[in-house]
C-alpha positions in Angstrom: 181.8 185.2 113.2 185.0 183.2 113.5 186.3 181.0 110.7 185.3 177.7 112.5 181.8 179.2 113.1 181.5 180.1 109.4 182.7 176.7 108.4 180.2 175.0 110.7 177.3 176.9 109.3 178.5 176.4 105.7 178.8 172.7 106.2 175.2 172.4 107.5 173.9 174.6 104.7 175.7 172.4 102.2 174.3 169.3 103.9 170.8 170.6 103.7 171.3 171.5 100.0 172.4 167.9 99.4 169.4 166.6 101.2 167.1 168.7 99.0 169.1 167.7 95.9 168.5 164.1 96.7 171.4 162.8 94.6 172.5 160.7 97.5 170.5 158.9 100.2 170.2 160.7 103.5 172.6 158.4 105.3 175.2 158.9 102.7 174.7 162.6 102.7 175.2 162.6 106.5 178.4 160.6 106.2 179.7 163.0 103.5 179.0 165.9 105.9 180.8 164.1 108.7 183.9 163.5 106.6 183.9 167.1 105.4 183.5 168.3 109.0 186.5 166.3 110.1 188.5 167.3 107.1 188.0 171.1 107.7 188.7 170.8 111.4 185.3 171.6 113.0 184.9 168.1 114.3 188.0 166.6 116.0 188.9 163.1 114.7 188.5 161.7 118.3 184.9 162.8 118.3 184.0 161.7 114.7 182.3 158.5 115.7 181.0 159.4 119.2 177.5 159.4 117.6 177.6 155.6 117.2 177.7 155.2 121.0 175.1 157.9 121.7 172.0 156.8 123.7 169.8 158.2 120.9 171.0 155.5 118.4 170.4 152.8 121.0 166.9 154.1 121.9 165.8 154.4 118.3 167.1 151.0 117.3 165.5 149.4 120.3 162.2 151.1 119.7 162.2 149.8 116.1 162.7 146.2 117.3 160.0 146.6 120.0 157.7 148.1 117.4 158.2 145.1 115.1 157.5 142.7 117.9 154.2 144.4 118.8 153.3 144.6 115.1 154.0 140.8 114.7 151.9 140.0 117.8 148.8 141.0 115.8 147.0 142.2 118.9 146.2 145.7 117.6 145.3 144.4 114.2 143.0 141.8 115.8 141.2 144.5 117.9 140.5 146.4 114.7 139.3 143.3 112.8 136.8 142.6 115.6 135.2 146.0 115.0 135.4 145.8 111.2 131.9 144.1 110.7 130.3 147.1 112.4 132.1 149.6 110.2 130.1 150.0 107.0 130.6 153.6 106.0 133.8 155.1 104.7 133.9 157.9 107.3 133.5 155.4 110.2 136.1 153.1 108.7 138.5 156.1 108.3 137.8 157.2 111.9 138.5 153.7 113.2 141.7 153.4 111.3 143.0 156.9 112.2 142.1 156.5 115.8 143.7 153.1 116.1 146.9 154.1 114.3 147.1 157.3 116.3 146.8 155.5 119.6 149.2 152.7 118.5 151.8 155.3 117.4 152.2 156.3 121.1 153.0 152.8 122.0 155.4 151.9 119.2 157.3 154.0 116.7 154.8 155.7 114.4 156.1 154.1 111.2 155.7 150.7 112.8 152.1 151.4 113.8 151.3 152.6 110.3 152.8 149.5 108.7 150.9 147.3 111.1 147.5 148.7 110.1 148.0 149.3 106.4 146.6 145.7 105.6 143.4 146.6 107.5 143.1 149.7 105.3 143.3 147.6 102.1 140.7 145.2 103.5 138.2 148.0 104.3 138.9 149.7 101.0 137.9 146.4 99.2 134.9 146.0 101.4 133.7 149.6 100.6 134.8 149.5 97.0 136.8 152.6 97.3 140.5 153.4 96.6 142.9 152.7 99.5 144.1 156.3 98.9 141.1 157.5 100.9 142.5 155.9 104.0 146.3 155.7 103.6 147.3 159.4 103.7 145.0 160.3 106.7 146.4 157.2 108.5 150.0 158.5 107.8 149.1 161.9 109.2 147.3 160.4 112.2 150.4 158.3 112.9 152.6 161.4 112.9 150.2 163.1 115.4 150.0 160.0 117.5 153.8 159.8 117.6 153.9 163.2 119.4 152.2 161.7 122.5 155.1 159.7 124.1 158.9 159.6 124.2 159.2 156.6 121.9 156.5 157.6 119.4 158.9 159.4 117.1 162.6 160.2 116.9 162.4 164.0 117.5 160.9 163.4 121.0 163.9 161.3 121.9 166.4 163.9 120.6 164.8 166.9 122.4 164.7 164.9 125.6 168.5 164.5 125.4 168.9 168.2 124.7 166.8 169.1 127.7 168.9 166.8 129.9 172.1 168.5 128.7 170.7 171.9 129.6 168.8 171.2 132.8 170.1 167.8 133.9 166.6 166.3 133.6 165.3 164.7 130.4 161.7 164.6 129.3 160.0 161.5 130.7 157.8 159.0 128.8 154.6 160.9 129.2 155.7 164.5 129.4 154.7 164.8 125.7 151.2 163.5 126.3 149.2 166.6 127.2 150.3 168.6 124.1 150.5 165.5 121.8 147.1 164.2 122.8 145.4 167.5 122.2 146.9 167.7 118.8 145.9 164.2 118.1 142.3 164.8 118.9 142.2 168.0 116.8 143.9 166.2 113.9 141.5 163.2 114.0 138.5 165.5 113.9 139.9 167.4 110.9 140.8 164.1 109.1 137.3 162.7 109.6 136.0 165.5 107.3 139.1 166.8 105.5 139.8 163.5 103.7 137.4 164.7 101.0 140.1 167.1 99.9 142.0 164.2 98.5 141.3 163.1 94.9 139.2 159.9 94.8 140.8 158.4 91.7 144.3 157.8 93.1 145.3 154.1 92.8 148.6 152.4 93.1 150.0 151.0 89.8 149.7 147.2 89.7 152.8 145.3 90.9 154.1 141.9 90.0 152.0 140.1 92.6 148.9 141.7 91.1 149.9 140.5 87.7 150.2 137.0 89.0 146.6 137.2 90.4 147.1 134.4 92.9 143.8 133.8 94.6 142.1 131.0 96.6 144.9 129.4 98.5 143.8 126.2 100.3 145.2 125.2 103.6 144.6 122.7 106.3 144.1 123.4 110.0 142.6 121.6 113.0 140.4 123.0 115.8 142.2 122.9 119.1 141.2 123.4 122.7 139.6 126.8 123.5 139.0 127.8 119.8 136.0 130.1 119.3 135.1 128.0 116.2 134.0 125.1 118.5 130.2 124.5 118.2 130.0 127.2 115.5 128.2 126.6 112.2 130.3 126.9 109.0 128.3 129.9 107.8 128.9 131.7 111.1 132.6 131.0 110.8 132.7 132.6 107.4 130.6 135.6 108.5 132.8 136.2 111.5 135.8 136.4 109.1 133.9 138.7 106.8 133.7 136.1 104.0 137.4 136.3 103.4 137.9 132.7 104.6 135.7 129.8 103.5 135.5 126.2 104.8 135.6 123.9 101.8 135.4 120.6 103.7 135.6 119.1 107.2 137.5 116.0 108.2 136.2 114.4 111.3 138.1 111.3 112.3 138.3 109.3 109.1 135.2 110.9 107.5 135.4 113.7 105.1 132.5 115.8 104.0 131.8 119.0 102.1 130.9 121.8 104.5 127.3 122.9 104.2 126.4 126.3 105.7 124.9 124.5 108.7 127.7 122.1 109.4 128.6 122.4 113.1 132.3 122.5 113.9 133.7 120.3 116.7 136.9 120.2 118.6 139.5 118.0 116.7 137.9 118.7 113.3 140.4 119.3 110.5 139.2 122.1 108.2 140.2 122.6 104.6 140.1 126.4 104.3 140.4 128.7 101.3 141.2 132.4 101.1 144.0 134.9 100.7 147.2 134.2 102.7 146.8 137.2 105.0 143.1 136.3 105.7 144.0 132.7 106.4 146.8 133.7 108.7 144.4 136.0 110.7 141.7 133.3 110.9 144.2 130.7 112.1 145.8 133.0 114.7 142.5 134.4 116.0 140.7 131.0 116.2 143.7 129.2 117.7 143.8 126.7 114.9 146.7 124.4 114.3 148.2 124.6 110.8 149.0 121.3 109.2 152.7 120.4 109.8 153.3 122.9 112.6 154.0 120.1 115.1 156.5 118.3 112.9 160.1 118.1 114.0 162.8 120.0 112.2 165.2 117.9 110.1 168.4 116.8 111.6 171.0 119.5 111.8 168.4 122.3 111.4 166.8 122.1 114.8 167.7 125.6 115.9 167.3 127.2 112.5 164.7 129.9 111.8 161.5 128.7 110.1 160.8 130.6 106.9 157.8 130.7 104.6 158.0 131.3 100.8 155.7 131.3 97.8 156.8 129.1 94.9 155.4 127.7 91.7 155.7 124.1 90.5 158.0 124.1 87.4 157.1 122.0 84.4 160.1 119.7 85.1 159.4 119.4 88.9 159.6 116.0 90.5 156.5 116.9 92.4 154.2 116.7 89.4 151.7 113.9 89.6 152.8 113.2 93.2 151.3 114.0 96.6 153.3 115.5 99.6 152.2 112.5 101.6 153.5 110.0 99.1 156.8 111.9 98.6 157.2 112.2 102.4 158.4 115.8 102.0 158.9 116.4 105.7 160.7 113.2 106.4 162.9 113.3 103.3 163.4 117.0 102.7 162.5 118.8 105.9 159.9 121.1 104.3 156.1 121.3 104.5 153.5 122.4 102.0 151.1 124.5 104.1 148.9 126.0 101.3 148.2 125.4 97.6 146.6 127.6 94.9 145.4 126.2 91.6 144.0 128.6 89.0 140.2 128.2 88.6 139.9 125.3 91.1 138.9 124.8 94.7 140.8 121.9 96.3 138.7 120.0 98.7 141.2 117.3 99.7 143.8 117.4 102.4 147.1 119.0 101.4 149.1 115.8 101.8 146.6 114.0 99.5 146.4 116.6 96.8 148.1 115.6 93.5 150.4 118.4 92.4 150.4 119.8 88.9 152.6 122.0 86.9 151.8 125.7 87.6 150.4 125.1 91.1 151.4 127.9 93.5 152.3 126.5 96.9 153.4 128.1 100.2 156.4 126.1 101.4 157.6 126.2 105.0 160.9 125.0 106.3 164.3 126.0 107.9 165.6 129.1 106.1 169.1 127.6 105.6 167.8 124.6 103.5 164.9 126.2 101.6 166.9 127.5 98.6 168.6 124.1 98.1 165.3 122.2 98.4 163.6 124.5 96.0 166.2 123.8 93.4 166.1 120.1 94.1 162.3 119.8 93.8 162.0 122.1 90.7 160.3 125.0 92.4 160.6 128.6 91.3 160.2 131.5 93.8 157.6 134.1 93.0 157.5 137.8 93.6 158.8 138.6 97.0 156.0 139.5 99.4 155.7 139.1 103.1 153.8 136.0 104.2 152.9 135.4 107.8 150.9 132.2 107.2 152.8 129.4 108.9 154.7 131.6 111.4 153.8 131.8 115.0 152.3 134.9 116.7 153.5 135.9 120.1 150.2 137.2 121.5 150.5 139.6 124.4 154.1 139.0 125.2 155.5 142.1 123.3 152.9 144.4 124.8 153.7 143.2 128.3 157.4 143.7 127.7 156.8 147.2 126.3 154.5 148.1 129.2 157.2 147.0 131.7 159.8 149.1 129.8 157.5 152.1 129.8 156.8 151.7 133.5 160.5 151.4 134.3 161.3 154.6 132.5 158.3 156.5 133.8 159.2 155.7 137.4 162.9 156.5 136.8 164.1 153.0 137.8 166.4 152.8 134.8 167.4 155.2 132.0 165.4 155.0 128.7 168.2 153.5 126.7 168.7 150.6 129.2 165.0 149.9 129.5 164.4 149.8 125.8 167.5 147.9 124.9 166.5 145.3 127.5 163.0 145.2 126.2 164.2 144.6 122.6 166.5 141.8 123.8 163.6 140.2 125.8 161.3 140.3 122.7 163.9 138.4 120.7 164.8 135.9 123.5 161.1 135.2 124.2 160.6 134.2 120.6 158.2 137.0 119.8 160.5 138.1 117.0 163.2 136.1 115.3 166.7 137.4 115.3 166.6 137.9 111.5 163.3 139.9 111.8 164.8 142.0 114.6 167.8 143.0 112.4 165.4 143.6 109.4 163.2 145.9 111.6 166.1 148.2 112.4 166.3 151.1 109.9 170.0 151.1 109.6 170.1 154.1 107.2 168.3 156.2 109.9 170.8 155.0 112.6 173.8 155.8 110.4 172.4 159.2 109.6 171.8 159.9 113.3 175.3 158.7 114.3 176.9 160.9 111.6 174.8 163.9 112.3 175.4 164.0 116.1 179.0 165.3 115.8 178.2 167.5 112.8 175.3 169.2 114.5 177.3 169.5 117.7 179.8 171.5 115.9 177.3 174.4 115.9 177.5 174.3 119.7 181.2 173.6 120.0 182.2 176.5 117.7 179.6 178.9 119.2 177.7 179.2 115.9 174.4 178.1 117.5 174.7 180.9 120.0 175.1 183.5 117.2 172.2 182.0 115.2 170.0 181.9 118.3 170.9 185.5 119.1 169.9 186.7 115.6 166.6 184.8 116.0 166.1 186.3 119.4 166.6 189.8 118.0 163.9 189.0 115.5 161.7 187.7 118.3 162.3 190.7 120.7 159.3 192.5 119.2 157.2 189.3 119.5 155.3 188.2 122.6 156.3 184.9 124.2 153.7 183.0 122.3 155.0 184.5 119.1 158.5 183.2 119.8 157.1 179.7 120.4 155.2 179.9 117.1 158.3 181.1 115.3 160.3 178.1 116.4 157.5 175.7 115.6 157.0 177.1 112.1 160.7 177.2 111.3 161.0 173.5 112.3 157.9 172.7 110.3 159.3 174.5 107.3 162.7 172.8 107.4 161.4 169.2 107.9 160.0 168.7 104.4 163.5 169.2 103.0 165.4 167.2 105.7 164.6 164.0 107.6 162.7 164.9 110.7 165.4 163.6 113.0 168.0 165.7 111.1 165.8 168.7 111.6 165.7 168.2 115.3 169.5 167.5 115.5 170.0 171.0 114.0 167.1 172.9 115.4 166.9 171.7 119.1 170.2 173.2 120.3 169.3 176.5 118.5 165.9 176.5 120.1 167.4 175.9 123.5 169.9 178.8 123.2 167.2 181.0 121.7 165.0 180.5 124.8 167.9 181.3 127.1 168.7 184.5 125.2 165.0 185.6 125.6 165.0 184.8 129.3 162.6 181.9 129.0 162.6 178.3 130.1 163.7 176.0 127.3 160.9 173.3 127.6 158.3 175.1 125.6 160.7 175.8 122.7 162.0 172.2 122.7 158.5 170.8 122.7 157.6 173.2 119.9 160.6 172.0 117.9 159.6 168.4 118.4 156.0 169.2 117.2 157.2 171.1 114.2 159.7 168.4 113.2 157.2 165.6 113.7 154.5 167.2 111.7 155.6 167.1 108.0 152.3 167.0 106.2 153.4 168.7 103.0 155.7 166.2 101.2 156.2 162.5 100.9 159.9 162.7 101.7 160.1 164.5 105.1 159.0 161.5 107.1 159.0 157.7 106.6 155.3 157.5 107.3 154.5 159.7 104.3 156.9 157.8 102.1 155.4 154.5 103.2 151.9 155.3 101.8 153.1 157.3 98.7 153.3 154.2 96.3 150.5 152.1 97.7 148.1 155.1 97.7 149.1 156.1 94.1 149.5 159.7 95.3 151.1 162.6 93.5 153.5 164.9 95.2 151.0 167.8 95.3 148.3 165.6 97.0 150.1 166.0 100.3 149.8 169.7 100.4 146.0 169.5 99.6 145.3 167.7 102.9 148.5 168.7 104.7 148.5 172.5 104.4 145.3 173.1 106.4 146.4 170.4 108.9 149.7 172.2 109.4 147.9 175.4 110.1 145.7 173.6 112.6 148.7 172.2 114.4 150.2 175.7 114.8 146.9 177.2 115.9 146.2 174.5 118.4 149.8 173.4 119.3 151.1 176.8 120.4 148.5 177.4 123.1 148.8 173.8 124.3 152.6 174.1 124.6 152.3 177.4 126.6 149.5 176.0 128.8 151.4 173.0 129.9 155.0 174.4 129.6 155.0 178.0 130.9 157.8 180.2 129.7 158.7 181.3 133.3 
């Protein structure tokens, strides 16, 4: 090997060692590797930042924004909630959750699909009186399998598509991954429906600050509009349809107010005083097309174009709100903020929000322009509580994100426009349509992942430019010469699967995909089967909580230990190899 080839391999080995060491976050490690590669001369200074303009970075960023828009629409979550009353056993609940997250992961990035459905898992766990850990890890694994079915499901698919384009001039299309990915998804779902029993049943997340606060029984006010399914429904049926998570405390009809009996029939135009958890209230208001109190009020002067935000605050002992009502204080007219929900320990508040006299210690949900909220909170003597995402009081976009996503997928599948253009345009349309605020769009982008990808592109390309990937592939080919074709595919899949727990899955593909392509060429085979095998291996980290964001996402909430992943993940990994290799060879012949 020449000196540049040796330096290229040493740089990558050192980078992998730093990933495993974990002293620095993966994006910082990638940047260190890039700086070192430039310093020792294996990456020309002119090429150091070419990764930031690469299509992969644009596609991944756009996919994250699209995923957040679909997640915010609530359509998939709503579909699952409609089926929830029929799901009474743990296994059927698990199957519903894993199937839904698996299918959703093909439409949006798998980590977005998982985040979207985690609240449903917590609801079902409470309903069945089991630990959420029974559902969360199987859901994470199902999201990884579902991500294998389409181009945008996971980052490795996007990267191997680019490698194939470089080799053959033709990238993988949106649904080229579907035959192998769908087969693995079905096999994995069947395994998870029974294999979840391998997990310890006593795992629970440690309580966080919001648990310590124990905020329950928020009251809010909403009116029944045209086309609401609540029209002509009895109060008891309304509560049953929302699984008892939302209760009607009282009904205001015209100027008359009455407590809601179970047999009270709801009418169009009624104003309901509802009580429940913020997420349950938000789902009920969105699904039943109710109008939250204050939603139609104008923004204060100078803040017309500002983003509307929602925060949880507590009324301080010195607050000017104590002993007053929002109506009397004219909060909207004077301060430009609305109280959209109130929680008072040990009490159920039957009055309209504007007529409720506030007390010290009341927890309220405050809505208003983001730019003025901090100042108004200080002025009114309100203290912010533990930071947690609240969707109550923010509008849902319905089907718009799904329609935009479908159009982008159709455009790429038919070859009208390249993937990067289609998804960049789709992300822009989701923001422009109001389905996602600009702030939420920026928050949805996983900037550390993009930085890592952009830094790794020139570093991993140094293997090719110095010729090191050719030498590595030749050595692998010499090992595989005694193996049949299926054995060579299995070898690549297993190597990718073994490396992924120690690297980010995208980093694994950046390193492995070019080697796999040259490896196939040296053996005289077409590259597609080996690239697909690399994507499968890199996308299926079931052994650790660190190889993929989906596993990391459920680690804390599920209260898992590091070793729990291998208990369920090791047999699933074996299943992926046993099922995946024949599927790859069936749909992507070697010759």
